[in-house]
C-alpha positions as CSV (number, residue, x, y, z in Angstrom):
1,M,0.0,0.0,0.0
2,P,1.5,3.3,-1.1
3,K,2.5,5.7,1.7
4,I,0.3,8.7,1.9
5,K,2.3,11.9,2.0
6,R,1.4,14.2,4.9
7,E,0.7,17.8,3.8
8,S,3.2,20.2,5.4
9,F,1.9,23.2,7.3
10,I,3.4,25.6,4.7
11,E,1.3,24.0,2.0
12,S,-1.9,23.8,4.1
13,E,-4.9,26.1,4.2
14,R,-4.0,26.9,7.8
15,A,-0.9,28.7,6.5
16,D,-3.1,31.1,4.6
17,H,-4.8,32.2,7.8
18,F,-1.5,32.3,9.6
19,A,0.1,34.5,7.0
20,A,-2.9,36.9,7.1
21,T,-2.7,37.2,10.8
22,L,1.0,38.0,10.6
23,E,0.3,40.7,8.0
24,E,-2.3,42.3,10.3
25,A,0.0,42.1,13.3
26,T,2.7,44.1,11.6
27,R,0.7,47.3,12.3
28,S,0.0,48.2,15.9
29,T,-3.7,48.6,16.7
30,E,-5.9,48.8,19.8
31,E,-7.2,45.3,19.0
32,G,-3.6,44.0,18.6
33,V,-2.6,44.5,22.2
34,K,-3.2,40.8,22.9
35,Y,0.0,40.0,20.9
36,F,2.2,42.3,22.9
37,I,5.2,40.7,24.6
38,E,7.6,42.7,26.7
39,P,11.1,42.9,25.1
40,A,12.5,43.1,28.6
41,K,11.0,42.1,31.9
42,G,9.5,45.1,33.7
43,T,9.0,47.3,30.6
44,L,5.2,47.5,31.1
45,S,5.5,48.2,34.8
46,R,7.9,51.1,34.1
47,G,5.6,52.6,31.6
48,K,2.8,52.8,34.2
49,T,5.0,54.7,36.7
50,R,4.3,58.4,37.7
51,R,7.4,59.6,35.8
52,H,7.8,61.2,32.3
53,H,9.4,58.8,29.8
54,F,10.9,58.9,26.4
55,I,10.3,55.5,24.7
56,F,13.1,54.9,22.2
57,G,13.2,52.3,19.5
58,R,13.6,51.8,15.8
59,R,10.6,51.5,13.4
60,G,8.8,48.3,14.2
61,S,10.5,47.8,17.6
62,G,7.2,48.0,19.5
63,K,6.8,51.6,20.6
64,S,3.2,52.0,19.5
65,S,2.5,48.4,20.7
66,L,3.7,49.3,24.1
67,L,1.7,52.5,24.2
68,N,-1.4,50.7,23.1
69,K,-0.9,48.0,25.7
70,L,-0.3,50.7,28.4
71,R,-3.5,52.5,27.3
72,A,-5.5,49.3,27.7
73,E,-4.1,48.4,31.1
74,L,-4.5,52.0,32.4
75,T,-8.0,52.3,31.1
76,L,-9.1,49.1,32.9
77,D,-8.0,50.9,36.1
78,R,-10.1,54.0,34.9
79,M,-6.9,56.2,34.6
80,P,-7.5,58.9,31.9
81,V,-5.3,58.3,28.8
82,A,-4.9,60.4,25.7
83,Y,-3.1,58.9,22.7
84,I,-1.8,61.2,19.9
85,D,-0.3,59.9,16.7
86,L,2.1,62.7,15.8
87,E,2.7,61.4,12.2
88,T,-0.7,63.2,11.5
89,F,1.1,66.5,11.9
90,K,4.2,65.7,9.8
91,G,5.5,68.8,8.1
92,H,3.2,71.3,10.0
93,S,4.9,74.6,10.9
94,Y,5.3,75.9,14.4
95,P,3.3,77.0,16.4
96,D,0.4,75.6,14.4
97,V,1.7,72.1,14.9
98,L,1.6,72.7,18.7
99,I,-1.9,74.1,18.6
100,S,-3.1,71.1,16.5
101,I,-1.5,68.6,19.0
102,I,-3.2,70.4,21.9
103,I,-6.6,70.2,20.1
104,K,-6.1,66.5,19.4
105,T,-5.2,66.0,23.0
106,L,-8.4,67.6,24.2
107,D,-10.3,65.5,21.7
108,S,-8.7,62.3,22.9
109,Y,-9.4,63.1,26.6
110,S,-13.0,64.0,25.7
111,E,-13.5,60.6,24.0
112,W,-11.9,58.8,26.9
113,F,-14.1,60.5,29.6
114,S,-17.3,60.1,27.5
115,T,-16.7,56.4,27.0
116,A,-14.2,54.5,29.2
117,G,-14.6,57.0,32.0
118,V,-18.4,56.6,32.5
119,Y,-19.3,53.3,30.8
120,P,-20.4,50.7,33.3
121,A,-18.6,47.3,33.5
122,S,-21.8,45.7,32.1
123,K,-21.2,47.4,28.7
124,Q,-19.4,44.3,27.3
125,S,-19.7,45.5,23.6
126,F,-17.2,48.2,24.5
127,W,-14.9,46.5,27.1
128,K,-14.6,43.1,25.6
129,K,-13.9,44.3,22.1
130,L,-11.2,46.8,22.9
131,F,-9.7,45.6,26.1
132,G,-10.7,41.9,26.4
133,A,-11.7,42.4,30.1
134,K,-14.0,44.3,32.4
135,P,-12.7,47.4,34.1
136,R,-11.2,46.9,37.6
137,E,-12.6,50.2,39.0
138,K,-16.0,51.8,39.1
139,S,-17.1,54.5,36.6
140,I,-16.4,58.2,37.2
141,D,-19.3,60.5,38.4
142,S,-21.0,61.5,35.2
143,R,-22.0,65.0,36.5
144,K,-18.4,65.8,37.2
145,V,-17.5,64.5,33.7
146,D,-20.1,66.7,32.1
147,A,-18.9,69.8,33.8
148,L,-15.3,69.0,32.8
149,L,-16.2,68.3,29.2
150,K,-18.0,71.6,28.8
151,R,-14.7,73.4,29.7
152,V,-12.8,71.2,27.3
153,T,-15.2,72.0,24.5
154,Q,-14.9,75.7,25.1
155,M,-11.1,75.6,25.2
156,R,-11.1,73.5,22.0
157,A,-13.2,76.1,20.2
158,E,-10.9,78.9,21.2
159,L,-7.8,76.9,20.0
160,A,-9.6,76.1,16.7
161,H,-10.2,79.8,16.2
162,L,-6.6,80.6,17.0
163,L,-5.4,78.0,14.5
164,T,-7.1,79.7,11.7
165,E,-5.5,83.1,12.4
166,P,-2.2,84.3,10.8
167,E,0.9,83.7,12.9
168,E,1.1,87.4,13.6
169,V,-1.9,89.7,13.6
170,A,-1.9,93.5,13.6
171,R,-4.5,94.7,16.0
172,V,-5.9,98.1,17.1
173,R,-6.7,98.8,20.7
174,K,-9.2,101.7,21.1
175,S,-10.1,103.8,24.1
176,R,-12.1,107.0,24.7
177,Q,-10.9,110.0,26.7
178,T,-13.1,112.9,27.8
179,K,-12.0,116.3,29.0
180,E,-14.4,118.7,30.8
181,R,-14.3,122.5,31.3
182,S,-16.5,124.5,33.7
183,A,-17.3,128.2,34.2
184,D,-19.0,129.7,37.3
185,G,-20.7,133.1,37.7
186,K,-22.2,134.6,40.8
187,G,-24.3,137.7,41.6
188,S,-26.4,139.2,44.5
189,V,-29.2,141.6,45.0
190,E,-29.7,143.5,48.3
191,L,-33.3,144.3,49.2
192,P,-34.8,145.4,52.6
193,Q,-35.0,142.3,54.8
194,L,-34.1,140.1,51.8
195,H,-30.9,138.9,50.4
196,L,-30.9,137.0,47.1
197,E,-27.8,135.2,45.7
198,G,-27.6,133.1,42.6
199,G,-25.0,131.4,40.5
200,V,-24.7,130.0,37.1
201,S,-22.4,127.0,36.2
202,R,-21.8,125.6,32.8
203,S,-19.6,122.7,31.8
204,S,-18.5,121.5,28.4
205,G,-16.4,118.6,27.4
206,T,-14.6,117.1,24.4
207,E,-14.3,113.4,23.8
208,K,-11.7,111.7,21.5
209,E,-10.8,108.2,20.6
210,I,-7.3,106.9,21.1
211,S,-6.0,104.1,18.9
212,D,-3.0,101.9,19.8
213,N,-1.5,99.6,17.2
214,Y,0.2,96.4,18.3
215,S,0.9,92.9,17.1
216,S,-0.4,89.6,18.6
217,K,1.5,86.4,18.0
218,K,0.0,82.9,18.4
219,I,2.8,81.6,20.6
220,E,2.3,84.5,23.0
221,T,-1.4,83.6,23.2
222,L,-0.4,80.0,24.0
223,H,2.0,81.2,26.7
224,R,-0.8,83.2,28.3
225,R,-3.0,80.1,28.4
226,I,-0.5,77.9,30.2
227,I,-2.1,78.5,33.6
228,D,-5.5,77.6,32.2
229,F,-4.1,74.4,30.7
230,K,-2.4,73.4,33.9
231,Q,-5.6,73.8,35.8
232,L,-7.4,71.6,33.2
233,F,-4.8,68.9,33.4
234,A,-5.0,69.0,37.2
235,D,-8.8,68.7,37.0
236,L,-8.5,65.6,34.7
237,S,-6.8,63.8,37.5
238,S,-9.0,65.3,40.2
239,V,-12.2,64.3,38.5
240,S,-11.0,60.7,37.9
241,G,-9.4,60.5,41.3
242,K,-6.3,59.0,39.7
243,Q,-3.2,60.1,37.8
244,S,-3.7,60.7,34.0
245,Y,-1.4,60.0,31.1
246,L,-0.6,61.6,27.8
247,F,1.0,59.5,25.1
248,L,2.7,61.4,22.2
249,D,3.7,58.7,19.6
250,D,6.3,59.1,16.9
251,L,7.7,62.5,17.9
252,Y,10.4,62.2,15.2
253,H,7.8,63.1,12.6
254,I,7.7,66.7,13.9
255,R,10.2,69.0,12.3
256,S,13.5,68.5,14.2
257,D,14.0,72.1,15.0
258,H,10.6,72.3,16.8
259,Q,10.6,68.9,18.6
260,A,12.1,70.3,21.8
261,E,9.6,73.2,21.8
262,V,6.6,70.9,21.6
263,V,8.0,68.7,24.4
264,D,8.8,71.8,26.5
265,Y,5.2,73.2,26.2
266,F,3.6,69.9,27.3
267,H,6.1,69.6,30.1
268,R,5.1,73.0,31.4
269,I,1.4,72.5,31.2
270,T,1.5,69.0,32.9
271,K,4.1,69.8,35.6
272,G,2.6,69.4,39.0
273,T,-0.8,68.2,37.7
274,N,-0.4,64.4,38.3
275,T,-0.3,64.0,34.5
276,W,2.5,61.9,33.0
277,L,4.0,62.1,29.5
278,K,5.1,59.0,27.6
279,I,6.8,60.0,24.3
280,G,7.6,57.4,21.7
281,T,10.3,58.3,19.1
282,I,13.5,57.2,17.3
283,K,16.4,58.3,19.4
284,H,18.8,59.6,16.8
285,R,16.1,61.3,14.8
286,T,14.9,63.4,17.8
287,Q,16.0,66.6,19.5
288,W,14.2,66.5,22.8
289,Y,16.3,69.1,24.7
290,F,18.3,72.2,24.0
291,F,20.6,73.8,26.6
292,G,20.1,77.6,26.9
293,Q,18.8,80.4,29.0
294,P,16.2,79.1,29.6
295,P,16.7,75.5,28.5
296,I,14.0,74.0,26.2
297,G,12.5,70.5,26.3
298,M,13.0,67.8,28.8
299,K,16.4,66.6,30.0
300,L,17.0,62.9,30.3
301,G,17.8,61.9,33.9
302,D,16.4,65.2,35.3
303,D,13.0,65.7,33.8
304,A,12.4,62.3,32.2
305,D,13.8,58.8,32.0
306,E,14.2,56.5,28.9
307,I,12.7,53.2,28.1
308,D,14.8,51.5,25.3
309,L,12.8,48.9,23.3
310,D,15.6,48.0,20.9
311,V,16.6,44.4,21.2
312,T,19.8,44.3,19.2
313,L,22.0,41.7,17.6
314,E,24.6,42.5,20.3
315,K,22.6,40.4,22.7
316,Y,22.0,37.8,20.1
317,D,20.7,34.9,22.2
318,L,18.2,37.1,24.1
319,T,17.1,38.7,20.9
320,K,16.6,35.3,19.2
321,E,14.6,34.0,22.2
322,F,12.4,37.1,22.2
323,L,11.6,36.9,18.5
324,I,10.9,33.2,18.5
325,K,8.6,33.8,21.5
326,V,6.7,36.5,19.5
327,L,6.3,34.1,16.6
328,D,5.2,31.2,18.8
329,Q,2.1,33.0,20.1
330,F,0.9,33.2,16.5
331,C,1.7,29.6,15.8
332,R,-0.3,28.5,18.9
333,E,-3.3,30.5,17.7
334,H,-3.2,28.5,14.5
335,D,-2.6,25.1,16.1
336,S,1.0,24.9,15.0
337,R,4.5,25.1,16.3
338,V,7.5,27.1,15.2
339,A,9.3,23.8,14.4
340,D,6.6,23.1,11.8
341,I,7.4,26.4,10.0
342,L,11.1,27.1,10.3
343,S,14.2,25.0,9.9
344,D,17.0,25.6,12.4
345,G,19.1,27.5,9.9
346,A,16.1,29.7,9.0
347,R,15.8,30.8,12.6
348,D,19.2,32.4,12.8
349,R,18.9,33.9,9.3
350,L,15.5,35.5,10.3
351,V,17.1,37.0,13.4
352,L,19.9,38.5,11.3
353,A,17.6,39.6,8.5
354,S,15.3,41.4,10.9
355,G,18.1,43.1,12.8
356,G,16.2,42.3,16.0
357,V,13.1,44.3,14.9
358,A,10.0,42.4,15.7
359,R,7.8,43.8,13.0
360,D,10.5,43.1,10.3
361,F,10.9,39.6,11.7
362,L,7.2,38.9,11.3
363,S,7.1,40.5,7.8
364,I,10.0,38.4,6.6
365,V,8.4,35.2,8.0
366,R,5.2,36.0,6.0
367,R,7.2,36.7,2.8
368,S,9.2,33.6,3.4
369,I,6.0,31.5,3.4
370,D,5.3,32.7,-0.2
371,V,8.9,32.0,-1.3
372,T,8.8,28.5,0.2
373,R,5.4,27.7,-1.3
374,Q,6.7,28.8,-4.7
375,R,9.8,26.6,-4.3
376,L,7.7,23.6,-3.3
377,A,5.3,24.1,-6.1
378,G,8.2,23.7,-8.4
379,N,8.9,20.4,-6.7
380,D,12.1,21.7,-5.2
381,R,12.1,19.8,-1.9
382,F,15.9,19.5,-1.5
383,R,15.8,22.0,1.4
384,G,12.7,20.4,3.0
385,D,9.1,21.5,3.3
386,R,9.8,24.2,5.9
387,I,11.2,27.7,5.5
388,S,14.9,27.4,4.9
389,A,17.8,29.9,5.3
390,E,17.8,30.4,1.5
391,D,14.1,31.1,1.5
392,V,14.7,33.8,4.1
393,N,17.4,35.3,2.1
394,K,15.1,35.7,-0.9
395,A,12.3,37.2,1.2
396,A,14.7,39.6,3.0
397,G,15.9,40.9,-0.4
398,E,12.3,42.0,-1.2
399,L,12.2,44.1,2.1
400,D,14.8,46.6,0.8
401,G,12.2,48.6,-1.1
402,F,10.0,49.0,2.0
403,K,13.0,50.1,4.0
404,R,13.9,52.7,1.4
405,E,10.3,54.0,1.5
406,D,10.5,54.3,5.3
407,F,13.9,56.1,4.8
408,R,12.3,58.7,2.6
409,R,9.4,59.2,5.0
410,D,11.6,59.5,8.1
411,T,14.3,61.9,6.8
412,S,14.1,65.4,5.6
413,D,15.4,66.5,2.1
414,D,18.4,68.0,3.8
415,D,19.3,64.8,5.6
416,S,18.4,62.1,3.1
417,Q,21.1,62.8,0.5
418,S,24.0,62.8,3.0
419,L,22.7,59.7,4.8
420,N,22.1,57.9,1.5
421,D,25.6,58.8,0.3
422,L,27.2,57.5,3.5
423,F,25.2,54.3,3.3
424,E,26.3,53.7,-0.3
425,D,29.9,54.2,0.9
426,V,29.4,51.7,3.6
427,K,27.8,49.2,1.2
428,K,30.6,49.7,-1.3
429,F,33.2,49.2,1.4
430,C,31.6,45.9,2.5
431,I,30.9,44.4,-0.8
432,E,33.7,45.7,-3.0
433,K,36.6,46.4,-0.7
434,V,36.6,43.9,2.2
435,N,34.0,41.4,0.9
436,C,32.5,41.1,4.3
437,N,29.2,41.8,6.0
438,C,30.6,43.8,9.0
439,I,32.4,47.0,9.6
440,L,34.2,48.6,12.5
441,V,33.8,52.3,13.5
442,N,36.1,54.0,16.0
443,K,34.2,54.9,19.2
444,E,36.2,58.1,19.7
445,T,35.4,59.5,16.3
446,K,33.5,62.8,16.6
447,T,32.9,63.4,12.9
448,D,29.5,64.0,11.3
449,S,29.7,60.6,9.7
450,A,30.0,58.9,13.1
451,G,26.7,60.5,14.1
452,M,25.1,59.5,10.8
453,I,26.2,55.9,11.3
454,K,23.9,55.9,14.4
455,E,21.1,57.3,12.4
456,L,21.5,54.5,9.8
457,V,21.2,52.1,12.7
458,D,17.9,53.6,13.7
459,L,16.8,53.5,10.1
460,K,17.6,49.8,10.1
461,F,20.3,49.7,7.4
462,L,23.2,49.0,9.8
463,P,22.3,46.8,12.8
464,H,24.7,47.2,15.8
465,V,26.3,43.9,16.6
466,R,29.1,44.5,19.1
467,S,30.5,47.2,21.4
468,R,34.1,47.6,22.5
469,V,35.8,45.6,19.8
470,T,39.6,45.8,19.7
471,T,41.8,44.9,16.7
472,R,45.0,42.9,16.8
473,D,47.4,45.6,15.5
474,K,45.8,48.9,16.9
475,A,46.3,48.8,20.6
476,G,44.2,51.2,22.7
477,Q,41.6,51.7,19.9
478,I,38.0,50.7,20.7
479,Y,35.5,50.1,18.0
480,D,31.7,49.5,17.5
481,A,30.8,46.7,15.0
482,Y,27.9,47.0,12.6
483,M,26.4,44.6,10.1
484,L,25.3,45.6,6.6
485,D,21.6,44.8,6.3
486,I,21.1,41.4,4.7
487,S,18.7,42.8,2.1
488,Q,21.7,44.5,0.4
489,Y,23.3,41.3,-0.6
490,S,20.5,38.7,-0.8
491,G,17.6,38.1,-3.1
492,E,18.1,39.7,-6.5
493,R,21.3,41.4,-5.1
494,K,22.8,38.1,-4.0
495,R,26.5,38.1,-3.6
496,R,28.2,34.7,-3.7
497,N,31.2,34.0,-1.5
498,L,30.6,37.1,0.7
499,D,32.3,36.5,4.0
500,M,29.5,36.2,6.6
501,I,30.9,36.7,10.1
502,E,28.9,34.8,12.6
503,F,29.6,37.3,15.4
504,W,27.4,35.6,17.9
505,H,29.8,32.6,18.0
506,K,33.3,32.7,19.6
507,D,35.0,32.3,16.2
508,G,33.0,35.2,14.9
509,E,34.2,37.4,17.7
510,N,37.8,36.7,16.7
511,Q,37.0,37.4,13.0
512,L,35.6,40.8,14.0
513,R,39.0,41.9,15.2
514,R,40.5,42.3,11.7
515,S,41.8,45.8,11.2
516,S,40.8,45.6,7.6
517,L,37.2,46.0,8.7
518,V,37.8,49.5,10.1
519,F,35.6,51.8,8.0
520,T,37.3,55.0,6.8
């Protein structure tokens, strides 16, 4: 009796649903909080603390996912939360961008108080769908909420009017001034046994209008309203009986020369109000503080702390464990295992190709399913019926176009050319000069290119793989090691015989110490 061939998971209908779920999960949504996994223990707890935080991470590292998870957790405790996606205001000029963000903040708080703030736990259509659980605290007094929302509505209308005005307006201030004059006349008549005396008084006045021309600027109006906003934020916490939170996501989309000013204003209006800022952004694409008289923004360590979500290839084993754990929860949802989908070699190749970024990891897995299916359809089963390392290489090569698109979105015209030129130099150095996937950069270098290297890391073109590397023939010199993104030499750009340093192994660490890898 002929042996019946078992259908592999990759070829099954379940894989269709699995791939669709992966595709949906690559974008953070309120409903997607169930897939959130902490990149490091305690991340979620830190996010809930009464402390301002900058949440740093590359695109796809989980900044928005963390904020959405925090929003869900805090809402279940009836703690007011406003979430603002700052990409909406990309390219807006200052101070209009600040006014727009404040308006959106008021809208977000209004929505929270009119729904999560007052909805009873019995309203399952709301709580179960968005949060998957019932609230742990009782609802807020609706009368207090109504009074608060009336003030919010009025302030919003005033800001909306201010937004439509020119940045500087010439105004006329008028007043009236009156001057009076008076004249008195007196006379008397003497008669026997009678004395008559009379007087006449007349007053006259002139009135004139005085005009005073002056200019009114939007930012001055905003400064005058700081006390009003502080009181409102204090009342948000007072009405709820708990601290409130304001999430500003993707600050790097705001023009870099105004980022610190936006942060500074929100820091001023929330200070002392029991309202806590959580700001998600890409570290080396953000200016959050300027030293001056007075300083502008929030200073790390003094005004705020940082939560770093980047799991990097430097801690390779931890990063691999985290990414496989992320994938495993999707597998279990579709009655499968990671071992049914990935070969051992594919696991390591996926970690490298993703650079440690969870979203990219899931995207490449999804694309690798298509590549593997195409290979199996052509009856190529030499590498097995699971995703192989070569399948991952082909899928990773397709990701370059999307990274380039993100690059254009996340950089200004002034920055993009210089960053692109530097990346092409690095790519040429790796592929044509040293024929290797890694480079070394001197830690002490203070040139512009050294700073741009870190920006390329954040833009996911140069994953950081090692700190404090020394070379054999340059004593006293300390280097950082970076890996050229796999998409640059795989897929259609495949380079044969490229020296792939496996830096996570002991032998790989020794290979990194070659002085020829020093990028100049």
